[in-house]
VMD Tcl script that draws the C-alpha trace (Angstrom):
set ca {
  {-6.84 -3.82 9.63}
  {-4.39 -0.94 9.59}
  {-1.73 -3.19 8.24}
  {-4.00 -4.33 5.45}
  {-4.91 -0.86 4.48}
  {-1.30 0.20 4.66}
  {-0.21 -2.53 2.31}
  {-2.82 -1.61 -0.24}
  {-1.93 2.01 0.03}
  {1.65 1.15 -0.65}
  {0.78 -0.73 -3.76}
  {-1.40 2.09 -5.05}
  {1.35 4.57 -4.42}
  {3.69 2.41 -6.41}
  {1.49 2.71 -9.42}
  {1.21 6.45 -9.12}
  {4.96 6.93 -9.03}
  {5.80 5.22 -12.28}
  {3.13 7.22 -14.02}
  {4.65 10.56 -13.05}
  {8.31 9.79 -13.15}
  {10.82 12.45 -14.13}
  {12.20 9.72 -16.37}
  {10.73 9.74 -19.88}
  {7.55 7.69 -19.97}
  {8.94 5.71 -22.87}
  {11.78 4.63 -20.56}
  {9.47 3.68 -17.65}
  {6.64 2.19 -19.72}
  {6.05 -1.51 -19.27}
  {5.05 -4.08 -16.69}
  {6.80 -4.56 -13.36}
  {6.55 -7.21 -10.67}
  {6.87 -5.89 -7.12}
  {9.88 -7.46 -5.44}
  {9.65 -8.12 -1.68}
  {13.40 -7.68 -1.57}
  {13.98 -3.94 -1.54}
  {10.30 -3.22 -0.76}
  {8.52 -2.56 2.53}
  {4.93 -1.89 3.59}
  {4.94 -0.12 6.95}
  {2.14 1.44 9.01}
  {1.69 3.51 12.15}
  {-1.31 3.86 14.47}
  {-1.21 6.68 17.00}
  {-2.50 6.57 20.56}
  {-4.25 9.26 22.58}
  {-1.70 11.00 24.80}
  {1.18 9.90 22.58}
  {2.74 6.63 21.59}
  {0.94 4.01 19.55}
  {2.63 1.31 17.52}
  {4.33 0.65 14.19}
  {4.16 -2.46 12.10}
  {4.88 -3.94 8.71}
  {3.71 -6.72 6.41}
  {6.28 -9.36 5.58}
  {4.41 -10.96 2.64}
  {2.88 -9.18 -0.31}
  {2.88 -9.35 -4.10}
  {1.80 -7.13 -6.93}
  {2.24 -5.72 -10.39}
  {2.52 -2.28 -11.92}
  {1.80 -1.51 -15.56}
  {2.82 1.91 -16.83}
  {1.01 2.95 -19.99}
  {3.29 4.87 -22.35}
  {0.47 6.59 -24.24}
  {-1.82 7.55 -21.35}
  {-0.57 7.68 -17.74}
  {-4.17 7.61 -16.52}
  {-4.55 4.10 -17.96}
  {-1.65 2.75 -15.92}
  {-2.60 0.00 -13.46}
  {-1.45 -1.31 -10.14}
  {-2.54 -4.44 -8.29}
  {-1.36 -5.28 -4.80}
  {-2.13 -8.23 -2.54}
  {-1.07 -8.21 1.12}
  {-1.17 -11.25 3.38}
  {-2.35 -10.08 6.84}
  {-0.98 -13.16 8.63}
  {2.47 -11.68 7.89}
  {1.86 -8.57 10.02}
  {4.64 -7.85 12.49}
  {5.11 -5.21 15.18}
  {7.95 -6.81 17.11}
  {5.49 -7.62 19.91}
  {4.07 -11.15 19.73}
  {0.92 -10.38 21.71}
  {0.00 -7.43 19.46}
  {0.80 -9.45 16.33}
  {-1.56 -12.25 17.45}
  {-4.27 -9.71 18.25}
  {-3.92 -8.04 14.82}
  {-4.24 -11.43 13.09}
  {-7.31 -12.37 15.17}
  {-10.96 -11.88 14.22}
  {-10.94 -8.61 16.20}
  {-8.80 -6.93 13.52}
  {-7.65 -8.60 10.27}
  {-9.39 -11.94 10.82}
  {-6.55 -13.45 8.78}
  {-7.95 -17.00 9.08}
  {-11.15 -16.03 7.22}
  {-9.74 -13.12 5.18}
  {-6.28 -14.23 4.05}
  {-5.77 -11.36 1.58}
  {-6.06 -7.59 1.45}
  {-6.27 -6.29 -2.11}
  {-5.83 -2.95 -3.82}
  {-6.77 -2.41 -7.47}
  {-6.17 1.00 -9.02}
  {-8.94 2.76 -10.92}
  {-7.03 5.90 -11.96}
  {-3.62 7.53 -11.84}
  {-3.34 11.32 -11.94}
  {-0.02 13.02 -12.40}
  {0.54 15.72 -9.76}
  {4.14 16.74 -10.53}
  {7.26 15.76 -12.43}
  {7.85 12.73 -10.20}
  {4.59 12.44 -8.24}
  {1.09 11.06 -8.80}
  {-2.17 10.41 -7.01}
  {-3.28 6.79 -7.28}
  {-6.95 6.10 -6.68}
  {-8.31 2.61 -6.36}
  {-10.46 0.14 -4.50}
  {-9.17 -1.42 -1.31}
  {-10.75 -4.66 -0.09}
  {-10.18 -5.89 3.48}
  {-12.39 -8.17 5.60}
  {-14.89 -8.40 2.74}
  {-15.44 -4.64 2.59}
  {-14.39 -2.51 -0.37}
  {-13.94 1.28 -0.41}
  {-12.18 3.83 -2.62}
  {-8.79 4.97 -1.28}
  {-6.11 7.40 -2.48}
  {-2.34 7.24 -2.14}
  {0.45 9.56 -3.19}
  {3.42 8.10 -4.99}
  {6.82 9.54 -5.76}
  {9.27 8.02 -8.19}
  {12.51 7.18 -6.43}
  {14.45 5.91 -9.42}
  {14.63 3.82 -12.57}
  {17.77 1.84 -13.33}
  {18.51 -1.38 -15.16}
  {14.90 -2.54 -15.39}
  {14.19 -1.76 -11.73}
  {11.82 1.01 -10.64}
  {11.40 2.34 -7.10}
  {8.54 4.31 -5.51}
  {7.83 5.94 -2.16}
  {4.11 5.68 -1.38}
  {2.15 7.26 1.45}
  {-1.48 7.44 2.47}
  {-4.00 7.44 5.28}
  {-6.82 4.93 5.70}
  {-9.72 4.91 8.17}
  {-9.67 1.44 9.72}
  {-13.28 1.68 10.96}
  {-14.55 1.48 7.35}
  {-13.21 -2.08 7.21}
  {-14.61 -3.21 10.56}
  {-11.27 -2.82 12.36}
  {-12.21 -0.09 14.81}
  {-11.38 -2.02 17.98}
  {-9.57 0.20 20.47}
  {-10.93 3.53 19.24}
  {-10.84 6.23 20.46}
  {-7.80 5.29 22.57}
  {-6.00 4.22 19.38}
  {-6.42 6.40 16.31}
  {-8.88 5.43 13.61}
  {-6.32 6.68 11.07}
  {-3.66 4.30 9.82}
  {-0.63 6.04 8.26}
  {1.10 4.04 5.53}
  {4.70 4.55 4.42}
  {5.86 2.20 1.71}
  {8.85 1.60 -0.46}
  {7.96 -0.44 -3.52}
  {10.57 -1.79 -5.88}
  {9.48 -3.35 -9.14}
  {11.41 -5.39 -11.68}
  {10.53 -5.18 -15.36}
  {9.45 -8.38 -16.99}
}
mol new
graphics top color blue
foreach p $ca { graphics top sphere $p radius 0.5 }
foreach p [lrange $ca 0 end-1] q [lrange $ca 1 end] { graphics top cylinder $p $q radius 0.2 }
display resetview
């Protein structure tokens, strides 16, 4: 569940970044396809007394559209495939894919669709949208920071926190935190 939420957060953050780039909007405006190469969707779940675990999603896809005339009308769509979750520990990976957490067999996609982008600084934005995981949909917010624009490639750093219990993934609480921290790098190619 955390991994799903993290992936969606990453996508949302990607959208926010292009909208608030220090680069002129006319330069960044356009549509971008998120490239798995150069991108990562990572998450962390803490544990009482210290520790916890980190993970990432290996498969995801998405698009970012930056509106030149009105940043608030920019859009981001992100799809994460929970069966691609990886922590480096096979037993934990299998548990995360099971019906106790992501239920990847019955819920093969986690989706984030932006509803608004609000510029918060020269290179930062708040991306608000709807995250759907395990058949449940809730509003979520992610912060995005533009990392660069060069040769038709745009890069964002996206962060956010999601409560996994909202999506029916609260197994292990309170020993494991209900909060999933997402840290994503999203690279998009114009076209």
